[in-house]
C-alpha positions as CSV (number, residue, x, y, z in Angstrom):
1,M,19.5,-12.7,81.4
2,V,19.3,-9.8,83.8
3,D,18.1,-10.7,87.4
4,R,15.6,-8.7,89.4
5,E,18.2,-7.6,92.1
6,S,20.4,-6.2,89.4
7,V,17.4,-4.3,88.0
8,R,16.7,-2.9,91.5
9,R,20.3,-1.8,92.1
10,N,20.4,-0.2,88.6
11,R,17.1,1.6,89.1
12,D,18.1,3.0,92.5
13,R,21.5,4.1,91.3
14,Q,20.0,5.9,88.3
15,V,17.4,7.7,90.2
16,Q,20.2,8.8,92.7
17,R,22.2,10.0,89.7
18,L,19.4,12.3,88.7
19,L,19.0,13.5,92.2
20,D,22.7,14.2,92.3
21,L,22.3,16.3,89.2
22,G,19.7,18.4,91.0
23,F,16.6,17.3,89.0
24,S,14.4,17.3,92.1
25,R,15.4,20.8,92.9
26,L,14.8,21.9,89.3
27,L,11.3,20.4,89.4
28,G,10.5,21.9,92.8
29,V,9.9,18.6,94.6
30,S,11.6,16.8,97.5
31,D,14.2,14.1,96.8
32,R,11.8,11.5,98.3
33,D,8.8,12.6,96.1
34,Y,11.1,12.7,93.1
35,A,12.3,9.1,93.6
36,R,8.7,7.9,93.9
37,R,7.8,9.3,90.5
38,F,9.8,6.5,88.8
39,P,8.3,3.1,88.1
40,P,9.0,0.5,90.8
41,T,11.5,-2.2,90.2
42,E,8.7,-4.9,89.9
43,S,7.2,-3.2,87.0
44,I,10.3,-2.8,84.9
45,R,10.1,-5.2,82.0
46,V,13.3,-6.9,81.0
47,P,13.6,-7.3,77.2
48,S,13.9,-10.9,75.8
49,D,16.8,-9.7,73.5
50,S,19.9,-9.9,75.7
51,R,21.7,-7.3,73.6
52,F,19.6,-4.6,75.4
53,D,21.6,-4.9,78.6
54,R,21.7,-1.2,79.9
55,L,18.7,0.1,81.8
56,V,18.2,3.9,81.3
57,A,16.0,6.1,83.5
58,V,14.3,8.8,81.4
59,E,13.2,12.0,83.1
60,A,10.4,13.3,80.8
61,S,9.3,16.3,82.9
62,L,12.4,18.4,82.7
63,A,13.4,20.4,79.6
64,L,16.4,19.1,77.6
65,E,18.1,22.5,78.1
66,D,17.9,22.1,81.8
67,Q,19.2,18.5,81.7
68,H,22.0,19.5,79.4
69,R,23.0,22.4,81.7
70,A,23.0,20.2,84.8
71,A,25.2,17.6,83.1
72,G,27.6,20.0,81.5
73,I,26.5,19.2,77.9
74,M,27.2,22.2,75.6
75,E,24.4,22.9,73.1
76,A,26.1,23.6,69.8
77,M,22.5,23.0,68.5
78,L,19.9,24.6,70.7
79,S,17.5,22.0,72.1
80,S,14.7,24.5,71.9
81,R,14.8,24.2,68.1
82,L,14.4,20.4,68.1
83,V,11.2,18.6,67.2
84,T,10.5,15.0,68.3
85,A,8.1,12.7,66.4
86,G,5.1,11.5,68.5
87,P,3.8,12.6,71.9
88,R,6.3,13.4,74.7
89,P,5.6,11.3,77.8
90,A,4.7,13.4,80.8
91,R,6.2,11.1,83.5
92,P,9.5,9.3,84.0
93,Y,10.1,5.9,82.4
94,F,12.7,3.3,81.8
95,I,14.1,1.9,78.5
96,W,16.8,-0.6,77.7
97,V,19.6,0.3,75.2
98,C,22.4,-1.6,73.7
99,D,26.0,-0.6,72.9
100,S,24.8,0.3,69.3
101,R,28.4,0.1,67.9
102,Q,27.1,-2.1,65.0
103,W,25.5,1.1,63.6
104,S,28.6,3.2,63.9
105,G,29.4,4.8,60.6
106,A,26.1,3.8,59.1
107,S,23.6,6.5,58.0
108,L,20.3,6.8,59.9
109,V,18.5,5.8,56.8
110,D,20.6,2.5,56.5
111,S,20.4,1.8,60.2
112,R,16.6,2.2,60.3
113,A,16.3,-0.3,57.5
114,Q,18.2,-2.9,59.5
115,L,16.1,-2.8,62.7
116,S,14.0,-5.7,63.8
117,D,10.5,-5.5,65.3
118,T,12.0,-5.6,68.8
119,E,14.2,-2.5,68.4
120,T,13.8,1.2,67.6
121,G,15.7,4.4,67.4
122,C,15.6,6.9,70.3
123,S,14.4,10.4,70.9
124,Q,16.9,13.1,71.9
125,L,15.4,12.9,75.4
126,E,16.4,9.2,75.5
127,V,19.8,9.8,74.0
128,T,20.5,12.4,76.6
129,S,19.2,10.1,79.3
130,A,21.5,7.3,78.1
131,F,24.5,9.7,78.3
132,L,23.5,10.7,81.9
133,Q,23.4,7.0,83.0
134,H,26.0,5.4,80.6
135,P,28.6,8.0,79.5
136,E,31.0,5.2,78.5
137,L,28.8,4.5,75.5
138,F,29.6,8.1,74.2
139,R,33.3,8.4,74.9
140,G,35.1,9.2,71.6
141,R,31.9,9.0,69.5
142,G,28.4,10.4,68.8
143,L,25.1,8.8,69.0
144,D,22.1,10.0,66.9
145,S,18.5,10.4,67.8
146,E,16.4,8.9,65.0
147,L,13.2,10.5,66.2
148,T,14.4,14.1,66.9
149,V,15.2,16.6,64.1
150,D,16.0,20.3,63.6
151,G,12.7,22.1,63.3
152,D,14.1,24.1,60.3
153,R,15.9,21.3,58.6
154,P,14.2,17.9,59.1
155,D,17.0,16.0,57.3
156,Y,19.2,16.8,60.3
157,H,18.9,14.7,63.3
158,S,20.2,15.6,66.8
159,T,23.2,13.8,68.1
160,L,25.1,13.8,71.3
161,V,28.9,13.8,70.6
162,W,31.7,13.3,73.1
163,V,35.0,13.4,71.2
164,Q,36.3,16.2,73.4
165,D,35.2,18.0,76.5
166,P,32.6,19.2,77.0
167,P,30.2,16.7,75.3
168,E,27.9,18.5,72.9
169,L,24.4,18.5,71.4
170,A,24.9,18.8,67.6
171,L,23.2,17.8,64.3
172,H,23.9,14.9,61.9
173,H,22.5,14.6,58.4
174,R,20.3,11.5,58.0
175,A,22.4,10.2,55.0
176,D,25.8,10.9,56.5
177,R,28.1,7.9,57.1
178,T,30.8,9.5,59.2
179,A,32.8,7.0,61.2
180,G,32.2,7.2,64.9
181,L,28.7,8.5,64.5
182,G,25.6,6.2,64.6
183,M,22.1,5.7,65.9
184,L,21.4,4.8,69.5
185,V,19.0,1.9,69.5
186,R,16.7,0.7,72.2
187,S,14.3,-2.1,72.9
188,T,10.7,-1.4,71.9
189,S,9.7,-2.2,75.4
190,R,9.3,0.8,77.7
191,T,8.2,0.9,81.4
192,E,6.2,4.0,82.3
193,A,5.2,5.4,85.7
194,E,1.5,4.7,86.6
């Protein structure tokens, strides 16, 4: 089980990482005001499923293109062409992800069928956020977004691949079973800013 002090350290480290990438400047706010936008440690719910052991700060106010540019992610697929299911949150939030290696080489269709009620796929915003905070999950592989597709070809989901430098935003067909590619999975629990 994750202890509260560990959550606090992770939260603070992740907000600092986004500050270091220049997100406050890109949004036109002070570093202090930027840090205050994120939910406080006390409100971050820890999932009961211990597989979800990596906290991820998600910056919902900044365009993916700007986040990718700040992090040195090449857009082989333009993020402006992507469409995400459901409403996009307007404020920062936290999610918990797992390593997701069990879905490596499985299609998005097959992976989706195996998910329990306590887990779900991610949007590209969440996949990018996981890369910013936990790049080790991506080294030598690609992680798909179940919820984000190419606006012109909805059978193609966005994926963030890091098999060579620089990491890149690309597309992956929902039925493809390429080894080393798989869906990023998160807990259904999400902590949003008030």
